[in-house]
N, C-alpha and C positions, 0 to 999 in steps of 0.2 A: 351396411349394404352400399355398393358403389353407385355412382350416378346412372340414371337411365339414359337411353340413347339420345333423348331430347336435351339432356343435361351433360352430354359427352364432353370430355376434356377437349380443349381447342386443338391439341396435337395428336389425337389418337389416330394412328394410321389405319387400324382395322375398322374403326367407325367410318373413316373416310372411304374405305373400300366398300363397306356395307351400303353407304349412301351413294355410291357410284361416282364419288369425286376423284378417286384414284383408280385408274384402270387395273383390272386383275383378270386372270383366267378363271372365271367362275366354273365350278363343276356341280354346285348345288346352290340353289337360290330359292329359299322357302320362307314362309311367314316368320319363323323364329330363329332360323339359322342360315348361315351362308358358308360355303366351303370354296376354297380357291387354291390354286397352286402356289407353293412356297416360292419366293423369289430366289432363294439360295437353297435348293433342295439337297437333302442328303442323297437321295436317288431320284431319277426322273419319275414324276408322278406323285411326289411328296405333296400332300394336301394339308391345308390348315382349315379346321372347322371352328367357326366363331359364332357365338350367339349374336343376334342383332342388337340386343340390349347391351349397353356398355356395363360390363362387370370386369373386375380386375382378375379375380381368381375363381377357381371352382367353388370354394365355399360361399362366394358372393352370388352365385347363380340362384335366382329365385326358384323355390321348389316346384312351382308350376312349370318351369322350363327344363327341369332335369331329365325327364323321360324322353322328351323330344330330342334333346342334345344327345343322349346315349343312343337313341334309335338311329339318329343320323350317323353317328359314329359307326354303328354296326353296318349300315348300308355302305359307308365308305370303305370299311374294311373288306367287305365283299367285292366292292367295285374295283379295288386295286388288284384283286386276284382275277376276277372275271374280265375286266377291261384291259389290264396291262399284262396279264400272264404271270403275275407274281405268285410265289408259293405261299405267301402269308404277309403279315404286316407287323410293324412295330408301331405302337401307339403310345403317346406320351403327352402329359400336361405338366408344365412347370408352374408352380405357384410362388410368385415373387422372385425367388432365387433362380437365376438363369432364364428368367422370363424376359425376352428381348423386347416385347411390346406389352405394356401393361393393360391388356385386354385378354380375357380368357380365350385361349386357343388350344385346340387338340391337334397334335401332329399325327398324321396317318402316313406312314412311310412304307412303300412296297418293299418286301424282302424276298430274297431267294438265297438258297444255301450257297455259302462261299462268296457272298457279296462284299465281304470285308468289313462289315459293321461289327465292331467289338465294343461291348459294354456301352459306355456313354460317350465314346469318342465318335463324333459325327463328322466324317469327311464330307466335304461339299463338292457338288458338281455344278455344271451349267447346261443350259439348253442351247442347241444350235438354232440358227434363225428359223422361225416358223415351227420349230419342234414343240415349243410350249403349248401352242394352240392345239396341235394334234393330240398331245397327252390329255388336255382338258376335254377335247371332243370324245376321246375314248372313254374317259371316266364318266362324262355325261351320258354316253350311250349305255354304259353298264348300269348306271343309276336309273335310267329310264325303263329298263327291262323289269317286268314283275318278278319277284322272288319265286324260286321253286318251292313247292310244297306248301 
């Protein structure tokens, strides 16, 4: 098992985001998980979901945290549709290989037909000034709405 949040590695960028030491556009801030916009999004509204506890890979996530992590991922998948008008989402977790930050993170990428995403080639885009905050606001709004049914 990886280190706890209190024993986090000195240079874990995501632990620093969770601790509020690095600014991020948070879209979800809860007891066990935090979600924020990716700095280099595949598409605008691309969110990273991380557990507050420092773990490196999905297999390291404590069993007591799995359901909450999955539940938050479901809500984020719905939020990119409801809040951003996406038709669906692409969700991915890298474990070690291609893991740019060694802290478990789930990518939630808004998708629309014909958006150009093919296989695992991830084109990157950027936000215009002020646009990042607007996307975060829209996602927070969608997450705040009670689910239907």
